[in-house]
C-alpha beads as a LAMMPS data file, in Angstrom:
LAMMPS data file: protein, C-alpha beads

216 atoms
215 bonds

1 atom types
1 bond types

-500.0 500.0 xlo xhi
-500.0 500.0 ylo yhi
-500.0 500.0 zlo zhi

Masses

1 110.0

Atoms # bond

1 1 1 0.051 -0.025 0.017
2 1 1 1.339 3.421 -0.901
3 1 1 2.020 5.734 2.047
4 1 1 0.963 9.022 0.626
5 1 1 2.070 10.983 3.728
6 1 1 5.538 9.702 3.415
7 1 1 5.540 10.581 -0.264
8 1 1 4.442 14.029 0.646
9 1 1 7.324 14.380 3.109
10 1 1 9.789 13.166 0.511
11 1 1 8.281 15.572 -1.955
12 1 1 8.762 18.453 0.449
13 1 1 12.456 17.453 0.997
14 1 1 12.950 17.576 -2.733
15 1 1 11.080 20.925 -2.918
16 1 1 13.256 22.234 -0.074
17 1 1 16.434 21.218 -1.891
18 1 1 15.339 22.831 -5.104
19 1 1 14.358 25.986 -3.171
20 1 1 17.813 26.264 -1.668
21 1 1 19.490 25.545 -5.027
22 1 1 17.349 28.077 -6.850
23 1 1 18.156 30.742 -4.430
24 1 1 21.929 29.944 -4.550
25 1 1 21.766 30.229 -8.371
26 1 1 19.809 33.572 -8.167
27 1 1 22.417 34.943 -5.777
28 1 1 25.252 33.806 -8.052
29 1 1 23.588 35.571 -10.926
30 1 1 22.963 38.631 -8.840
31 1 1 19.222 38.315 -9.023
32 1 1 18.575 38.335 -5.368
33 1 1 16.553 35.776 -3.353
34 1 1 13.061 35.111 -2.062
35 1 1 14.402 34.708 1.469
36 1 1 14.888 38.196 3.143
37 1 1 16.622 37.260 6.358
38 1 1 20.444 36.583 6.426
39 1 1 22.475 34.259 8.495
40 1 1 24.501 36.302 11.106
41 1 1 27.928 37.094 9.626
42 1 1 27.383 35.181 6.370
43 1 1 26.110 35.522 2.830
44 1 1 23.489 32.782 3.071
45 1 1 19.885 33.628 4.028
46 1 1 17.651 32.028 6.679
47 1 1 14.985 29.681 5.208
48 1 1 11.398 30.830 6.013
49 1 1 9.442 29.188 8.810
50 1 1 7.588 25.965 8.122
51 1 1 3.837 25.945 7.913
52 1 1 1.986 23.960 10.570
53 1 1 1.154 21.356 8.039
54 1 1 4.731 20.973 6.896
55 1 1 6.025 20.794 10.397
56 1 1 3.462 18.256 11.432
57 1 1 4.312 15.970 8.528
58 1 1 8.038 16.230 9.139
59 1 1 7.704 15.576 12.820
60 1 1 5.487 12.575 12.151
61 1 1 8.042 10.974 9.997
62 1 1 11.251 12.154 11.740
63 1 1 13.718 9.703 13.296
64 1 1 17.388 9.874 14.133
65 1 1 18.372 8.260 10.845
66 1 1 16.546 10.764 8.652
67 1 1 19.095 13.507 8.296
68 1 1 17.176 15.363 5.636
69 1 1 14.171 15.936 7.821
70 1 1 16.363 16.786 10.800
71 1 1 18.350 19.386 8.759
72 1 1 15.092 21.011 7.471
73 1 1 13.642 21.262 10.979
74 1 1 16.910 22.817 12.234
75 1 1 17.453 25.314 9.412
76 1 1 13.755 26.455 9.257
77 1 1 13.919 27.242 13.023
78 1 1 17.144 29.284 12.848
79 1 1 15.107 32.565 12.871
80 1 1 14.003 31.532 16.301
81 1 1 17.636 31.214 17.473
82 1 1 18.513 34.679 16.157
83 1 1 15.375 36.165 17.819
84 1 1 16.282 34.728 21.212
85 1 1 19.959 35.505 20.882
86 1 1 19.281 39.095 20.350
87 1 1 17.621 39.319 23.759
88 1 1 21.040 38.775 25.268
89 1 1 22.930 41.362 23.205
90 1 1 23.415 43.475 26.462
91 1 1 25.662 40.664 27.956
92 1 1 28.755 41.891 25.990
93 1 1 28.892 38.564 24.195
94 1 1 29.260 38.748 20.421
95 1 1 25.892 38.081 18.654
96 1 1 27.519 35.492 16.452
97 1 1 28.684 33.541 19.465
98 1 1 25.212 33.753 21.032
99 1 1 23.595 32.384 17.789
100 1 1 26.146 29.523 17.668
101 1 1 25.373 28.593 21.248
102 1 1 21.710 28.980 20.678
103 1 1 21.932 26.706 17.593
104 1 1 23.346 23.987 19.829
105 1 1 20.278 24.362 22.003
106 1 1 18.007 24.120 18.940
107 1 1 19.758 20.979 17.766
108 1 1 19.256 19.398 21.210
109 1 1 15.563 20.419 21.022
110 1 1 15.107 18.741 17.670
111 1 1 16.844 15.561 18.846
112 1 1 14.754 15.252 22.065
113 1 1 11.370 16.707 21.000
114 1 1 8.451 14.457 21.711
115 1 1 5.312 15.451 19.826
116 1 1 3.075 13.325 22.038
117 1 1 3.708 15.775 24.933
118 1 1 1.292 18.146 23.344
119 1 1 3.737 21.026 23.250
120 1 1 4.602 23.105 20.236
121 1 1 8.085 22.594 18.758
122 1 1 8.714 26.388 18.887
123 1 1 7.880 26.474 22.567
124 1 1 10.080 23.601 23.483
125 1 1 12.909 24.805 21.236
126 1 1 12.721 28.330 22.798
127 1 1 13.328 26.873 26.205
128 1 1 16.214 24.761 25.067
129 1 1 17.845 27.635 23.146
130 1 1 17.485 30.093 25.986
131 1 1 18.799 27.475 28.540
132 1 1 21.864 26.839 26.374
133 1 1 22.663 30.491 26.186
134 1 1 22.119 30.962 29.988
135 1 1 24.461 28.000 30.770
136 1 1 27.106 29.498 28.485
137 1 1 26.820 32.884 30.120
138 1 1 26.998 31.257 33.559
139 1 1 30.219 29.430 32.676
140 1 1 31.723 32.617 31.222
141 1 1 30.869 34.619 34.300
142 1 1 32.523 32.024 36.518
143 1 1 35.639 31.912 34.443
144 1 1 35.955 35.707 34.674
145 1 1 35.598 35.415 38.476
146 1 1 38.256 32.664 38.868
147 1 1 41.584 34.280 39.819
148 1 1 44.496 32.158 40.907
149 1 1 45.341 32.687 44.551
150 1 1 49.050 32.239 43.625
151 1 1 48.938 34.869 40.936
152 1 1 51.525 37.641 41.743
153 1 1 50.020 41.044 42.498
154 1 1 53.302 43.063 42.883
155 1 1 56.857 42.849 44.115
156 1 1 57.889 44.292 47.528
157 1 1 61.013 46.341 48.331
158 1 1 63.020 43.201 48.807
159 1 1 62.144 41.792 45.423
160 1 1 59.592 39.252 46.842
161 1 1 56.331 38.644 45.018
162 1 1 53.175 39.441 46.866
163 1 1 50.577 36.792 46.136
164 1 1 46.863 37.002 46.271
165 1 1 46.928 34.233 48.856
166 1 1 48.955 36.394 51.238
167 1 1 46.222 38.978 51.608
168 1 1 43.126 36.749 51.463
169 1 1 41.604 35.365 54.621
170 1 1 42.543 31.856 55.608
171 1 1 39.322 30.296 54.383
172 1 1 40.049 30.479 50.628
173 1 1 37.509 27.791 49.815
174 1 1 34.868 29.963 51.594
175 1 1 35.740 32.867 49.281
176 1 1 35.288 30.667 46.207
177 1 1 31.974 29.334 47.572
178 1 1 30.786 32.957 48.197
179 1 1 31.592 33.875 44.601
180 1 1 29.698 30.808 43.280
181 1 1 26.735 31.551 45.417
182 1 1 26.619 35.211 44.141
183 1 1 26.667 34.055 40.585
184 1 1 23.999 31.424 41.184
185 1 1 21.880 34.021 43.002
186 1 1 21.928 36.416 40.027
187 1 1 21.031 33.680 37.553
188 1 1 18.215 32.569 39.800
189 1 1 16.830 36.070 39.938
190 1 1 16.889 36.327 36.185
191 1 1 15.218 32.986 35.789
192 1 1 12.456 33.834 38.322
193 1 1 11.547 36.951 36.403
194 1 1 10.282 34.686 33.639
195 1 1 7.901 32.657 35.864
196 1 1 4.244 33.351 36.760
197 1 1 3.226 34.293 40.308
198 1 1 2.092 30.702 40.987
199 1 1 5.317 29.209 39.620
200 1 1 7.423 31.553 41.738
201 1 1 5.427 30.491 44.775
202 1 1 6.068 26.767 44.063
203 1 1 9.728 27.354 43.596
204 1 1 9.903 29.309 46.826
205 1 1 8.150 26.613 48.892
206 1 1 10.159 23.815 47.248
207 1 1 13.619 25.241 47.740
208 1 1 13.070 27.838 50.545
209 1 1 14.228 30.748 48.463
210 1 1 13.020 33.507 50.813
211 1 1 14.410 31.937 54.015
212 1 1 11.956 29.099 54.661
213 1 1 12.759 25.450 54.841
214 1 1 12.995 23.311 51.719
215 1 1 9.898 21.067 51.078
216 1 1 9.598 17.891 49.161

Bonds

1 1 1 2
2 1 2 3
3 1 3 4
4 1 4 5
5 1 5 6
6 1 6 7
7 1 7 8
8 1 8 9
9 1 9 10
10 1 10 11
11 1 11 12
12 1 12 13
13 1 13 14
14 1 14 15
15 1 15 16
16 1 16 17
17 1 17 18
18 1 18 19
19 1 19 20
20 1 20 21
21 1 21 22
22 1 22 23
23 1 23 24
24 1 24 25
25 1 25 26
26 1 26 27
27 1 27 28
28 1 28 29
29 1 29 30
30 1 30 31
31 1 31 32
32 1 32 33
33 1 33 34
34 1 34 35
35 1 35 36
36 1 36 37
37 1 37 38
38 1 38 39
39 1 39 40
40 1 40 41
41 1 41 42
42 1 42 43
43 1 43 44
44 1 44 45
45 1 45 46
46 1 46 47
47 1 47 48
48 1 48 49
49 1 49 50
50 1 50 51
51 1 51 52
52 1 52 53
53 1 53 54
54 1 54 55
55 1 55 56
56 1 56 57
57 1 57 58
58 1 58 59
59 1 59 60
60 1 60 61
61 1 61 62
62 1 62 63
63 1 63 64
64 1 64 65
65 1 65 66
66 1 66 67
67 1 67 68
68 1 68 69
69 1 69 70
70 1 70 71
71 1 71 72
72 1 72 73
73 1 73 74
74 1 74 75
75 1 75 76
76 1 76 77
77 1 77 78
78 1 78 79
79 1 79 80
80 1 80 81
81 1 81 82
82 1 82 83
83 1 83 84
84 1 84 85
85 1 85 86
86 1 86 87
87 1 87 88
88 1 88 89
89 1 89 90
90 1 90 91
91 1 91 92
92 1 92 93
93 1 93 94
94 1 94 95
95 1 95 96
96 1 96 97
97 1 97 98
98 1 98 99
99 1 99 100
100 1 100 101
101 1 101 102
102 1 102 103
103 1 103 104
104 1 104 105
105 1 105 106
106 1 106 107
107 1 107 108
108 1 108 109
109 1 109 110
110 1 110 111
111 1 111 112
112 1 112 113
113 1 113 114
114 1 114 115
115 1 115 116
116 1 116 117
117 1 117 118
118 1 118 119
119 1 119 120
120 1 120 121
121 1 121 122
122 1 122 123
123 1 123 124
124 1 124 125
125 1 125 126
126 1 126 127
127 1 127 128
128 1 128 129
129 1 129 130
130 1 130 131
131 1 131 132
132 1 132 133
133 1 133 134
134 1 134 135
135 1 135 136
136 1 136 137
137 1 137 138
138 1 138 139
139 1 139 140
140 1 140 141
141 1 141 142
142 1 142 143
143 1 143 144
144 1 144 145
145 1 145 146
146 1 146 147
147 1 147 148
148 1 148 149
149 1 149 150
150 1 150 151
151 1 151 152
152 1 152 153
153 1 153 154
154 1 154 155
155 1 155 156
156 1 156 157
157 1 157 158
158 1 158 159
159 1 159 160
160 1 160 161
161 1 161 162
162 1 162 163
163 1 163 164
164 1 164 165
165 1 165 166
166 1 166 167
167 1 167 168
168 1 168 169
169 1 169 170
170 1 170 171
171 1 171 172
172 1 172 173
173 1 173 174
174 1 174 175
175 1 175 176
176 1 176 177
177 1 177 178
178 1 178 179
179 1 179 180
180 1 180 181
181 1 181 182
182 1 182 183
183 1 183 184
184 1 184 185
185 1 185 186
186 1 186 187
187 1 187 188
188 1 188 189
189 1 189 190
190 1 190 191
191 1 191 192
192 1 192 193
193 1 193 194
194 1 194 195
195 1 195 196
196 1 196 197
197 1 197 198
198 1 198 199
199 1 199 200
200 1 200 201
201 1 201 202
202 1 202 203
203 1 203 204
204 1 204 205
205 1 205 206
206 1 206 207
207 1 207 208
208 1 208 209
209 1 209 210
210 1 210 211
211 1 211 212
212 1 212 213
213 1 213 214
214 1 214 215
215 1 215 216
């Protein structure tokens, strides 16, 4: 029996390849392209979003071995990556780096998306993209705060190097812990801003964020 849905998906894949090829030829000839949004820092343009019907068919026939469908789902959601990455432009991180990190989150979202969960791909992907960027920023902030306690600060009159460990309190581990706690606190505050009042209340009760005891 002929699987017309699968044929339609294959037809869309072929249509997609022809679409990309046609636009590359048009750019080569200097005729422009039908896709108006560019990749960050590159000459290629972002493919337009999929229609609901196209996305549904692709997800219904997607598996880890079907690289064509996987590639289409990723490339046609790159606009979402750029949109979310631009929200973090005030972090002093290059936008191209943010898009690259966000794309990793998008790929993870495509690989782990479960349509049966009754959640839209764009919604799920947005969370994965934003989470990937936030984790990157967290790691970057910690690296900036990490200073070797044996790093020379200056040289005294006798030619001896003054080390950071010479002027820090004895509990160096406590200093490191304090720095980590401050970074975690700032990230937690940013994350809580995105929650509803009810969700904030649940998080507060569960983890004792405002001084109460943690509850299970």
